[in-house]
mmJSON file of the N, C-alpha and C atoms, coordinates in Angstrom:
{"data_MODEL":{"atom_site":{
"group_PDB":["ATOM","ATOM","ATOM","ATOM","ATOM","ATOM","ATOM","ATOM","ATOM","ATOM","ATOM","ATOM","ATOM","ATOM","ATOM","ATOM","ATOM","ATOM","ATOM","ATOM","ATOM","ATOM","ATOM","ATOM","ATOM","ATOM","ATOM","ATOM","ATOM","ATOM","ATOM","ATOM","ATOM","ATOM","ATOM","ATOM","ATOM","ATOM","ATOM","ATOM","ATOM","ATOM","ATOM","ATOM","ATOM","ATOM","ATOM","ATOM","ATOM","ATOM","ATOM","ATOM","ATOM","ATOM","ATOM","ATOM","ATOM","ATOM","ATOM","ATOM","ATOM","ATOM","ATOM","ATOM","ATOM","ATOM","ATOM","ATOM","ATOM","ATOM","ATOM","ATOM","ATOM","ATOM","ATOM","ATOM","ATOM","ATOM","ATOM","ATOM","ATOM","ATOM","ATOM","ATOM","ATOM","ATOM","ATOM","ATOM","ATOM","ATOM","ATOM","ATOM","ATOM","ATOM","ATOM","ATOM","ATOM","ATOM","ATOM","ATOM","ATOM","ATOM","ATOM","ATOM","ATOM","ATOM","ATOM","ATOM","ATOM","ATOM","ATOM","ATOM","ATOM","ATOM","ATOM","ATOM","ATOM","ATOM","ATOM","ATOM","ATOM","ATOM","ATOM","ATOM","ATOM","ATOM","ATOM","ATOM","ATOM","ATOM","ATOM","ATOM","ATOM","ATOM","ATOM","ATOM","ATOM","ATOM","ATOM","ATOM","ATOM","ATOM","ATOM","ATOM","ATOM","ATOM","ATOM","ATOM","ATOM","ATOM","ATOM","ATOM","ATOM","ATOM","ATOM","ATOM","ATOM","ATOM","ATOM","ATOM","ATOM","ATOM","ATOM","ATOM","ATOM","ATOM","ATOM","ATOM","ATOM","ATOM","ATOM","ATOM","ATOM","ATOM","ATOM","ATOM","ATOM","ATOM","ATOM","ATOM","ATOM","ATOM","ATOM","ATOM","ATOM","ATOM","ATOM","ATOM","ATOM","ATOM","ATOM","ATOM","ATOM","ATOM","ATOM","ATOM","ATOM","ATOM","ATOM","ATOM","ATOM","ATOM","ATOM","ATOM","ATOM","ATOM","ATOM","ATOM","ATOM","ATOM"],
"id":[1,2,3,4,5,6,7,8,9,10,11,12,13,14,15,16,17,18,19,20,21,22,23,24,25,26,27,28,29,30,31,32,33,34,35,36,37,38,39,40,41,42,43,44,45,46,47,48,49,50,51,52,53,54,55,56,57,58,59,60,61,62,63,64,65,66,67,68,69,70,71,72,73,74,75,76,77,78,79,80,81,82,83,84,85,86,87,88,89,90,91,92,93,94,95,96,97,98,99,100,101,102,103,104,105,106,107,108,109,110,111,112,113,114,115,116,117,118,119,120,121,122,123,124,125,126,127,128,129,130,131,132,133,134,135,136,137,138,139,140,141,142,143,144,145,146,147,148,149,150,151,152,153,154,155,156,157,158,159,160,161,162,163,164,165,166,167,168,169,170,171,172,173,174,175,176,177,178,179,180,181,182,183,184,185,186,187,188,189,190,191,192,193,194,195,196,197,198,199,200,201,202,203,204,205,206,207,208,209,210],
"type_symbol":["N","C","C","N","C","C","N","C","C","N","C","C","N","C","C","N","C","C","N","C","C","N","C","C","N","C","C","N","C","C","N","C","C","N","C","C","N","C","C","N","C","C","N","C","C","N","C","C","N","C","C","N","C","C","N","C","C","N","C","C","N","C","C","N","C","C","N","C","C","N","C","C","N","C","C","N","C","C","N","C","C","N","C","C","N","C","C","N","C","C","N","C","C","N","C","C","N","C","C","N","C","C","N","C","C","N","C","C","N","C","C","N","C","C","N","C","C","N","C","C","N","C","C","N","C","C","N","C","C","N","C","C","N","C","C","N","C","C","N","C","C","N","C","C","N","C","C","N","C","C","N","C","C","N","C","C","N","C","C","N","C","C","N","C","C","N","C","C","N","C","C","N","C","C","N","C","C","N","C","C","N","C","C","N","C","C","N","C","C","N","C","C","N","C","C","N","C","C","N","C","C","N","C","C","N","C","C","N","C","C"],
"label_atom_id":["N","CA","C","N","CA","C","N","CA","C","N","CA","C","N","CA","C","N","CA","C","N","CA","C","N","CA","C","N","CA","C","N","CA","C","N","CA","C","N","CA","C","N","CA","C","N","CA","C","N","CA","C","N","CA","C","N","CA","C","N","CA","C","N","CA","C","N","CA","C","N","CA","C","N","CA","C","N","CA","C","N","CA","C","N","CA","C","N","CA","C","N","CA","C","N","CA","C","N","CA","C","N","CA","C","N","CA","C","N","CA","C","N","CA","C","N","CA","C","N","CA","C","N","CA","C","N","CA","C","N","CA","C","N","CA","C","N","CA","C","N","CA","C","N","CA","C","N","CA","C","N","CA","C","N","CA","C","N","CA","C","N","CA","C","N","CA","C","N","CA","C","N","CA","C","N","CA","C","N","CA","C","N","CA","C","N","CA","C","N","CA","C","N","CA","C","N","CA","C","N","CA","C","N","CA","C","N","CA","C","N","CA","C","N","CA","C","N","CA","C","N","CA","C","N","CA","C","N","CA","C","N","CA","C","N","CA","C","N","CA","C","N","CA","C"],
"label_alt_id":[null,null,null,null,null,null,null,null,null,null,null,null,null,null,null,null,null,null,null,null,null,null,null,null,null,null,null,null,null,null,null,null,null,null,null,null,null,null,null,null,null,null,null,null,null,null,null,null,null,null,null,null,null,null,null,null,null,null,null,null,null,null,null,null,null,null,null,null,null,null,null,null,null,null,null,null,null,null,null,null,null,null,null,null,null,null,null,null,null,null,null,null,null,null,null,null,null,null,null,null,null,null,null,null,null,null,null,null,null,null,null,null,null,null,null,null,null,null,null,null,null,null,null,null,null,null,null,null,null,null,null,null,null,null,null,null,null,null,null,null,null,null,null,null,null,null,null,null,null,null,null,null,null,null,null,null,null,null,null,null,null,null,null,null,null,null,null,null,null,null,null,null,null,null,null,null,null,null,null,null,null,null,null,null,null,null,null,null,null,null,null,null,null,null,null,null,null,null,null,null,null,null,null,null,null,null,null,null,null,null],
"label_comp_id":["MET","MET","MET","ALA","ALA","ALA","GLN","GLN","GLN","VAL","VAL","VAL","LEU","LEU","LEU","GLU","GLU","GLU","ASP","ASP","ASP","GLU","GLU","GLU","ASP","ASP","ASP","ASP","ASP","ASP","LEU","LEU","LEU","ALA","ALA","ALA","PRO","PRO","PRO","MET","MET","MET","ARG","ARG","ARG","ILE","ILE","ILE","SER","SER","SER","GLY","GLY","GLY","PHE","PHE","PHE","ASP","ASP","ASP","ALA","ALA","ALA","ASP","ASP","ASP","VAL","VAL","VAL","LEU","LEU","LEU","ARG","ARG","ARG","SER","SER","SER","ALA","ALA","ALA","PHE","PHE","PHE","GLN","GLN","GLN","ASN","ASN","ASN","LEU","LEU","LEU","VAL","VAL","VAL","ARG","ARG","ARG","ASP","ASP","ASP","ALA","ALA","ALA","ASP","ASP","ASP","VAL","VAL","VAL","PRO","PRO","PRO","GLU","GLU","GLU","CYS","CYS","CYS","GLN","GLN","GLN","TRP","TRP","TRP","ARG","ARG","ARG","VAL","VAL","VAL","VAL","VAL","VAL","ALA","ALA","ALA","GLU","GLU","GLU","CYS","CYS","CYS","LEU","LEU","LEU","VAL","VAL","VAL","ARG","ARG","ARG","GLU","GLU","GLU","PHE","PHE","PHE","VAL","VAL","VAL","GLY","GLY","GLY","CYS","CYS","CYS","GLU","GLU","GLU","GLN","GLN","GLN","ILE","ILE","ILE","GLU","GLU","GLU","ALA","ALA","ALA","GLY","GLY","GLY","LEU","LEU","LEU","LEU","LEU","LEU","ASP","ASP","ASP","TRP","TRP","TRP","ILE","ILE","ILE","THR","THR","THR","LYS","LYS","LYS","LYS","LYS","LYS"],
"label_asym_id":["A","A","A","A","A","A","A","A","A","A","A","A","A","A","A","A","A","A","A","A","A","A","A","A","A","A","A","A","A","A","A","A","A","A","A","A","A","A","A","A","A","A","A","A","A","A","A","A","A","A","A","A","A","A","A","A","A","A","A","A","A","A","A","A","A","A","A","A","A","A","A","A","A","A","A","A","A","A","A","A","A","A","A","A","A","A","A","A","A","A","A","A","A","A","A","A","A","A","A","A","A","A","A","A","A","A","A","A","A","A","A","A","A","A","A","A","A","A","A","A","A","A","A","A","A","A","A","A","A","A","A","A","A","A","A","A","A","A","A","A","A","A","A","A","A","A","A","A","A","A","A","A","A","A","A","A","A","A","A","A","A","A","A","A","A","A","A","A","A","A","A","A","A","A","A","A","A","A","A","A","A","A","A","A","A","A","A","A","A","A","A","A","A","A","A","A","A","A","A","A","A","A","A","A","A","A","A","A","A","A"],
"label_entity_id":["1","1","1","1","1","1","1","1","1","1","1","1","1","1","1","1","1","1","1","1","1","1","1","1","1","1","1","1","1","1","1","1","1","1","1","1","1","1","1","1","1","1","1","1","1","1","1","1","1","1","1","1","1","1","1","1","1","1","1","1","1","1","1","1","1","1","1","1","1","1","1","1","1","1","1","1","1","1","1","1","1","1","1","1","1","1","1","1","1","1","1","1","1","1","1","1","1","1","1","1","1","1","1","1","1","1","1","1","1","1","1","1","1","1","1","1","1","1","1","1","1","1","1","1","1","1","1","1","1","1","1","1","1","1","1","1","1","1","1","1","1","1","1","1","1","1","1","1","1","1","1","1","1","1","1","1","1","1","1","1","1","1","1","1","1","1","1","1","1","1","1","1","1","1","1","1","1","1","1","1","1","1","1","1","1","1","1","1","1","1","1","1","1","1","1","1","1","1","1","1","1","1","1","1","1","1","1","1","1","1"],
"label_seq_id":[1,1,1,2,2,2,3,3,3,4,4,4,5,5,5,6,6,6,7,7,7,8,8,8,9,9,9,10,10,10,11,11,11,12,12,12,13,13,13,14,14,14,15,15,15,16,16,16,17,17,17,18,18,18,19,19,19,20,20,20,21,21,21,22,22,22,23,23,23,24,24,24,25,25,25,26,26,26,27,27,27,28,28,28,29,29,29,30,30,30,31,31,31,32,32,32,33,33,33,34,34,34,35,35,35,36,36,36,37,37,37,38,38,38,39,39,39,40,40,40,41,41,41,42,42,42,43,43,43,44,44,44,45,45,45,46,46,46,47,47,47,48,48,48,49,49,49,50,50,50,51,51,51,52,52,52,53,53,53,54,54,54,55,55,55,56,56,56,57,57,57,58,58,58,59,59,59,60,60,60,61,61,61,62,62,62,63,63,63,64,64,64,65,65,65,66,66,66,67,67,67,68,68,68,69,69,69,70,70,70],
"pdbx_PDB_ins_code":[null,null,null,null,null,null,null,null,null,null,null,null,null,null,null,null,null,null,null,null,null,null,null,null,null,null,null,null,null,null,null,null,null,null,null,null,null,null,null,null,null,null,null,null,null,null,null,null,null,null,null,null,null,null,null,null,null,null,null,null,null,null,null,null,null,null,null,null,null,null,null,null,null,null,null,null,null,null,null,null,null,null,null,null,null,null,null,null,null,null,null,null,null,null,null,null,null,null,null,null,null,null,null,null,null,null,null,null,null,null,null,null,null,null,null,null,null,null,null,null,null,null,null,null,null,null,null,null,null,null,null,null,null,null,null,null,null,null,null,null,null,null,null,null,null,null,null,null,null,null,null,null,null,null,null,null,null,null,null,null,null,null,null,null,null,null,null,null,null,null,null,null,null,null,null,null,null,null,null,null,null,null,null,null,null,null,null,null,null,null,null,null,null,null,null,null,null,null,null,null,null,null,null,null,null,null,null,null,null,null],
"Cartn_x":[114.928,114.34,113.028,112.577,111.448,110.431,108.852,107.953,106.891,106.362,105.155,104.117,102.928,101.868,101.046,100.973,100.309,98.922,98.13,96.665,96.125,96.331,96.019,95.354,94.959,94.169,94.975,96.166,96.893,97.788,97.444,98.111,99.646,100.313,101.848,102.443,103.333,104.007,105.174,105.088,106.228,107.32,108.413,109.518,110.287,110.938,111.849,113.048,114.119,115.565,116.021,116.847,117.21,117.912,118.395,118.917,117.638,116.617,115.339,114.762,114.893,114.166,114.915,116.152,117.116,116.743,116.638,116.357,114.773,113.997,112.808,112.806,113.569,113.519,114.376,115.366,115.965,115.556,114.436,113.522,112.487,112.117,111.228,111.712,113.077,113.573,113.791,114.217,114.594,113.12,112.092,110.619,110.331,110.282,109.806,110.642,111.907,112.648,112.464,112.594,112.308,110.979,109.919,108.479,107.917,108.786,108.609,107.25,107.057,105.819,105.535,104.496,104.236,104.443,105.015,105.078,103.608,102.623,101.496,100.94,101.781,101.44,102.563,103.565,104.596,104.277,103.306,103.012,102.396,101.377,100.614,101.665,102.746,103.714,104.425,104.875,105.826,104.685,103.476,102.841,102.546,102.326,102.173,103.775,104.647,106.084,106.212,105.815,106.091,105.03,103.887,102.756,103.217,103.92,104.14,105.327,106.23,107.594,107.173,106.352,106.124,104.834,103.973,102.716,101.429,101.372,100.439,99.849,98.681,97.806,98.28,98.477,98.598,100.099,100.579,102.052,102.121,103.33,103.481,103.867,103.152,103.2,104.746,105.411,106.794,107.793,107.53,108.313,108.004,106.626,106.228,106.74,106.947,107.309,108.963,109.738,110.968,111.387,110.573,110.866,110.702,109.587,108.99,109.697,110.415,111.113,112.217,112.447,113.48,114.809],
"Cartn_y":[222.703,222.445,222.943,223.663,224.247,223.392,223.449,222.698,223.235,222.443,222.954,222.1,222.205,221.212,220.954,219.759,219.058,219.119,219.584,219.309,218.018,217.05,215.293,214.887,213.613,213.082,212.917,212.353,212.419,213.402,214.38,215.993,215.693,214.927,214.688,215.77,216.494,217.558,217.364,218.062,218.206,218.899,218.374,219.222,219.791,220.912,221.534,221.835,221.684,221.841,223.192,223.409,224.667,225.634,224.502,225.258,225.811,224.645,225.085,226.699,226.756,227.785,228.973,229.01,230.135,230.522,229.456,229.899,230.604,230.016,230.74,232.079,232.345,233.518,234.294,234.158,234.94,235.336,234.352,234.49,235.621,235.493,236.475,237.977,237.847,239.298,240.0,239.345,239.715,240.184,239.279,239.41,240.861,241.103,242.147,243.534,243.161,244.454,244.783,243.665,244.127,244.557,244.164,244.303,245.491,246.089,247.129,246.776,245.43,245.032,245.84,246.495,247.067,245.916,246.419,245.482,245.021,245.592,245.057,243.796,243.571,242.398,241.37,241.575,240.551,239.216,239.18,237.667,237.01,237.61,237.121,236.235,237.144,236.87,235.632,235.768,234.636,233.151,233.603,232.387,231.602,232.729,232.054,231.306,232.126,231.216,229.913,229.755,228.627,227.473,227.751,226.809,226.549,227.19,226.801,225.952,226.209,225.453,224.083,224.01,222.504,221.824,222.688,221.965,221.764,222.205,222.112,223.421,223.442,224.69,225.252,224.407,224.763,225.175,226.09,226.364,226.967,226.272,226.926,228.401,228.867,230.489,231.138,230.467,230.56,230.647,229.953,229.773,231.058,231.424,232.981,233.857,234.014,234.878,235.27,234.057,234.249,234.779,234.143,234.647,236.21,236.524,237.925,239.094,238.676,239.386,240.281,241.619,242.346,242.236],
"Cartn_z":[36.465,35.15,35.36,34.302,34.119,33.911,34.46,34.242,33.371,32.415,31.586,31.882,32.484,32.591,31.362,31.345,30.07,30.26,29.342,29.424,28.981,29.89,29.434,31.023,30.663,31.802,33.13,32.801,33.885,34.48,33.745,34.467,34.745,33.995,34.197,33.834,34.703,34.26,32.998,32.077,30.884,31.099,30.982,31.518,30.08,30.373,29.479,30.039,29.453,29.958,30.087,30.904,31.394,30.0,28.937,27.594,26.992,26.734,25.935,26.895,28.177,28.748,28.295,28.45,28.022,26.441,25.73,24.321,24.08,25.035,24.865,25.331,26.487,27.237,26.16,25.341,24.427,23.331,22.8,21.769,22.164,23.169,23.862,24.073,24.401,24.605,23.179,22.172,20.996,20.258,20.46,19.858,20.395,21.944,22.504,22.021,21.926,21.389,19.99,19.094,17.855,17.378,17.807,17.509,18.602,19.625,20.308,20.984,21.686,22.396,23.596,24.005,25.25,26.212,27.485,28.54,29.04,28.822,29.26,28.536,27.4,26.379,26.503,27.554,27.497,27.69,28.778,29.243,28.119,27.514,26.396,25.419,24.84,24.04,24.437,25.698,26.36,26.427,26.545,26.746,25.463,24.278,22.98,22.405,22.795,22.559,23.154,24.384,25.041,24.559,24.399,23.714,22.361,21.591,20.195,20.427,21.438,21.478,22.078,22.929,23.906,23.449,22.712,22.186,23.219,24.342,25.164,25.754,26.241,26.637,28.052,29.014,30.579,30.547,31.207,31.445,32.821,33.566,34.726,35.007,35.571,35.746,36.313,37.053,37.282,35.925,35.119,33.826,33.072,33.091,32.403,33.202,34.427,35.263,35.127,34.892,34.792,33.328,32.347,30.862,30.699,31.463,31.267,32.406,33.215,34.196,33.276,33.855,33.261,33.728],
"occupancy":[1.0,1.0,1.0,1.0,1.0,1.0,1.0,1.0,1.0,1.0,1.0,1.0,1.0,1.0,1.0,1.0,1.0,1.0,1.0,1.0,1.0,1.0,1.0,1.0,1.0,1.0,1.0,1.0,1.0,1.0,1.0,1.0,1.0,1.0,1.0,1.0,1.0,1.0,1.0,1.0,1.0,1.0,1.0,1.0,1.0,1.0,1.0,1.0,1.0,1.0,1.0,1.0,1.0,1.0,1.0,1.0,1.0,1.0,1.0,1.0,1.0,1.0,1.0,1.0,1.0,1.0,1.0,1.0,1.0,1.0,1.0,1.0,1.0,1.0,1.0,1.0,1.0,1.0,1.0,1.0,1.0,1.0,1.0,1.0,1.0,1.0,1.0,1.0,1.0,1.0,1.0,1.0,1.0,1.0,1.0,1.0,1.0,1.0,1.0,1.0,1.0,1.0,1.0,1.0,1.0,1.0,1.0,1.0,1.0,1.0,1.0,1.0,1.0,1.0,1.0,1.0,1.0,1.0,1.0,1.0,1.0,1.0,1.0,1.0,1.0,1.0,1.0,1.0,1.0,1.0,1.0,1.0,1.0,1.0,1.0,1.0,1.0,1.0,1.0,1.0,1.0,1.0,1.0,1.0,1.0,1.0,1.0,1.0,1.0,1.0,1.0,1.0,1.0,1.0,1.0,1.0,1.0,1.0,1.0,1.0,1.0,1.0,1.0,1.0,1.0,1.0,1.0,1.0,1.0,1.0,1.0,1.0,1.0,1.0,1.0,1.0,1.0,1.0,1.0,1.0,1.0,1.0,1.0,1.0,1.0,1.0,1.0,1.0,1.0,1.0,1.0,1.0,1.0,1.0,1.0,1.0,1.0,1.0,1.0,1.0,1.0,1.0,1.0,1.0,1.0,1.0,1.0,1.0,1.0,1.0],
"B_iso_or_equiv":[0.0,0.0,0.0,0.0,0.0,0.0,0.0,0.0,0.0,0.0,0.0,0.0,0.0,0.0,0.0,0.0,0.0,0.0,0.0,0.0,0.0,0.0,0.0,0.0,0.0,0.0,0.0,0.0,0.0,0.0,0.0,0.0,0.0,0.0,0.0,0.0,0.0,0.0,0.0,0.0,0.0,0.0,0.0,0.0,0.0,0.0,0.0,0.0,0.0,0.0,0.0,0.0,0.0,0.0,0.0,0.0,0.0,0.0,0.0,0.0,0.0,0.0,0.0,0.0,0.0,0.0,0.0,0.0,0.0,0.0,0.0,0.0,0.0,0.0,0.0,0.0,0.0,0.0,0.0,0.0,0.0,0.0,0.0,0.0,0.0,0.0,0.0,0.0,0.0,0.0,0.0,0.0,0.0,0.0,0.0,0.0,0.0,0.0,0.0,0.0,0.0,0.0,0.0,0.0,0.0,0.0,0.0,0.0,0.0,0.0,0.0,0.0,0.0,0.0,0.0,0.0,0.0,0.0,0.0,0.0,0.0,0.0,0.0,0.0,0.0,0.0,0.0,0.0,0.0,0.0,0.0,0.0,0.0,0.0,0.0,0.0,0.0,0.0,0.0,0.0,0.0,0.0,0.0,0.0,0.0,0.0,0.0,0.0,0.0,0.0,0.0,0.0,0.0,0.0,0.0,0.0,0.0,0.0,0.0,0.0,0.0,0.0,0.0,0.0,0.0,0.0,0.0,0.0,0.0,0.0,0.0,0.0,0.0,0.0,0.0,0.0,0.0,0.0,0.0,0.0,0.0,0.0,0.0,0.0,0.0,0.0,0.0,0.0,0.0,0.0,0.0,0.0,0.0,0.0,0.0,0.0,0.0,0.0,0.0,0.0,0.0,0.0,0.0,0.0,0.0,0.0,0.0,0.0,0.0,0.0],
"pdbx_formal_charge":[null,null,null,null,null,null,null,null,null,null,null,null,null,null,null,null,null,null,null,null,null,null,null,null,null,null,null,null,null,null,null,null,null,null,null,null,null,null,null,null,null,null,null,null,null,null,null,null,null,null,null,null,null,null,null,null,null,null,null,null,null,null,null,null,null,null,null,null,null,null,null,null,null,null,null,null,null,null,null,null,null,null,null,null,null,null,null,null,null,null,null,null,null,null,null,null,null,null,null,null,null,null,null,null,null,null,null,null,null,null,null,null,null,null,null,null,null,null,null,null,null,null,null,null,null,null,null,null,null,null,null,null,null,null,null,null,null,null,null,null,null,null,null,null,null,null,null,null,null,null,null,null,null,null,null,null,null,null,null,null,null,null,null,null,null,null,null,null,null,null,null,null,null,null,null,null,null,null,null,null,null,null,null,null,null,null,null,null,null,null,null,null,null,null,null,null,null,null,null,null,null,null,null,null,null,null,null,null,null,null],
"auth_seq_id":[1,1,1,2,2,2,3,3,3,4,4,4,5,5,5,6,6,6,7,7,7,8,8,8,9,9,9,10,10,10,11,11,11,12,12,12,13,13,13,14,14,14,15,15,15,16,16,16,17,17,17,18,18,18,19,19,19,20,20,20,21,21,21,22,22,22,23,23,23,24,24,24,25,25,25,26,26,26,27,27,27,28,28,28,29,29,29,30,30,30,31,31,31,32,32,32,33,33,33,34,34,34,35,35,35,36,36,36,37,37,37,38,38,38,39,39,39,40,40,40,41,41,41,42,42,42,43,43,43,44,44,44,45,45,45,46,46,46,47,47,47,48,48,48,49,49,49,50,50,50,51,51,51,52,52,52,53,53,53,54,54,54,55,55,55,56,56,56,57,57,57,58,58,58,59,59,59,60,60,60,61,61,61,62,62,62,63,63,63,64,64,64,65,65,65,66,66,66,67,67,67,68,68,68,69,69,69,70,70,70],
"auth_comp_id":["MET","MET","MET","ALA","ALA","ALA","GLN","GLN","GLN","VAL","VAL","VAL","LEU","LEU","LEU","GLU","GLU","GLU","ASP","ASP","ASP","GLU","GLU","GLU","ASP","ASP","ASP","ASP","ASP","ASP","LEU","LEU","LEU","ALA","ALA","ALA","PRO","PRO","PRO","MET","MET","MET","ARG","ARG","ARG","ILE","ILE","ILE","SER","SER","SER","GLY","GLY","GLY","PHE","PHE","PHE","ASP","ASP","ASP","ALA","ALA","ALA","ASP","ASP","ASP","VAL","VAL","VAL","LEU","LEU","LEU","ARG","ARG","ARG","SER","SER","SER","ALA","ALA","ALA","PHE","PHE","PHE","GLN","GLN","GLN","ASN","ASN","ASN","LEU","LEU","LEU","VAL","VAL","VAL","ARG","ARG","ARG","ASP","ASP","ASP","ALA","ALA","ALA","ASP","ASP","ASP","VAL","VAL","VAL","PRO","PRO","PRO","GLU","GLU","GLU","CYS","CYS","CYS","GLN","GLN","GLN","TRP","TRP","TRP","ARG","ARG","ARG","VAL","VAL","VAL","VAL","VAL","VAL","ALA","ALA","ALA","GLU","GLU","GLU","CYS","CYS","CYS","LEU","LEU","LEU","VAL","VAL","VAL","ARG","ARG","ARG","GLU","GLU","GLU","PHE","PHE","PHE","VAL","VAL","VAL","GLY","GLY","GLY","CYS","CYS","CYS","GLU","GLU","GLU","GLN","GLN","GLN","ILE","ILE","ILE","GLU","GLU","GLU","ALA","ALA","ALA","GLY","GLY","GLY","LEU","LEU","LEU","LEU","LEU","LEU","ASP","ASP","ASP","TRP","TRP","TRP","ILE","ILE","ILE","THR","THR","THR","LYS","LYS","LYS","LYS","LYS","LYS"],
"auth_asym_id":["A","A","A","A","A","A","A","A","A","A","A","A","A","A","A","A","A","A","A","A","A","A","A","A","A","A","A","A","A","A","A","A","A","A","A","A","A","A","A","A","A","A","A","A","A","A","A","A","A","A","A","A","A","A","A","A","A","A","A","A","A","A","A","A","A","A","A","A","A","A","A","A","A","A","A","A","A","A","A","A","A","A","A","A","A","A","A","A","A","A","A","A","A","A","A","A","A","A","A","A","A","A","A","A","A","A","A","A","A","A","A","A","A","A","A","A","A","A","A","A","A","A","A","A","A","A","A","A","A","A","A","A","A","A","A","A","A","A","A","A","A","A","A","A","A","A","A","A","A","A","A","A","A","A","A","A","A","A","A","A","A","A","A","A","A","A","A","A","A","A","A","A","A","A","A","A","A","A","A","A","A","A","A","A","A","A","A","A","A","A","A","A","A","A","A","A","A","A","A","A","A","A","A","A","A","A","A","A","A","A"],
"auth_atom_id":["N","CA","C","N","CA","C","N","CA","C","N","CA","C","N","CA","C","N","CA","C","N","CA","C","N","CA","C","N","CA","C","N","CA","C","N","CA","C","N","CA","C","N","CA","C","N","CA","C","N","CA","C","N","CA","C","N","CA","C","N","CA","C","N","CA","C","N","CA","C","N","CA","C","N","CA","C","N","CA","C","N","CA","C","N","CA","C","N","CA","C","N","CA","C","N","CA","C","N","CA","C","N","CA","C","N","CA","C","N","CA","C","N","CA","C","N","CA","C","N","CA","C","N","CA","C","N","CA","C","N","CA","C","N","CA","C","N","CA","C","N","CA","C","N","CA","C","N","CA","C","N","CA","C","N","CA","C","N","CA","C","N","CA","C","N","CA","C","N","CA","C","N","CA","C","N","CA","C","N","CA","C","N","CA","C","N","CA","C","N","CA","C","N","CA","C","N","CA","C","N","CA","C","N","CA","C","N","CA","C","N","CA","C","N","CA","C","N","CA","C","N","CA","C","N","CA","C","N","CA","C","N","CA","C","N","CA","C","N","CA","C","N","CA","C"],
"pdbx_PDB_model_num":[1,1,1,1,1,1,1,1,1,1,1,1,1,1,1,1,1,1,1,1,1,1,1,1,1,1,1,1,1,1,1,1,1,1,1,1,1,1,1,1,1,1,1,1,1,1,1,1,1,1,1,1,1,1,1,1,1,1,1,1,1,1,1,1,1,1,1,1,1,1,1,1,1,1,1,1,1,1,1,1,1,1,1,1,1,1,1,1,1,1,1,1,1,1,1,1,1,1,1,1,1,1,1,1,1,1,1,1,1,1,1,1,1,1,1,1,1,1,1,1,1,1,1,1,1,1,1,1,1,1,1,1,1,1,1,1,1,1,1,1,1,1,1,1,1,1,1,1,1,1,1,1,1,1,1,1,1,1,1,1,1,1,1,1,1,1,1,1,1,1,1,1,1,1,1,1,1,1,1,1,1,1,1,1,1,1,1,1,1,1,1,1,1,1,1,1,1,1,1,1,1,1,1,1,1,1,1,1,1,1]
}}}
């Protein structure tokens, strides 16, 4: 299960399901392909998608790495 770090006092990790992670990755891939986003901007795009989905600021780097890998 992927983790997204919550930006709260207790810093409890917020979890997203494998299904949700797959949906985010698929949305990212479609967006990058359809908008012809250059690879140097992929991580920023992935961060924006995850933040919009989970509603928190800090995101685990491993999740972003997995979303953006070729």
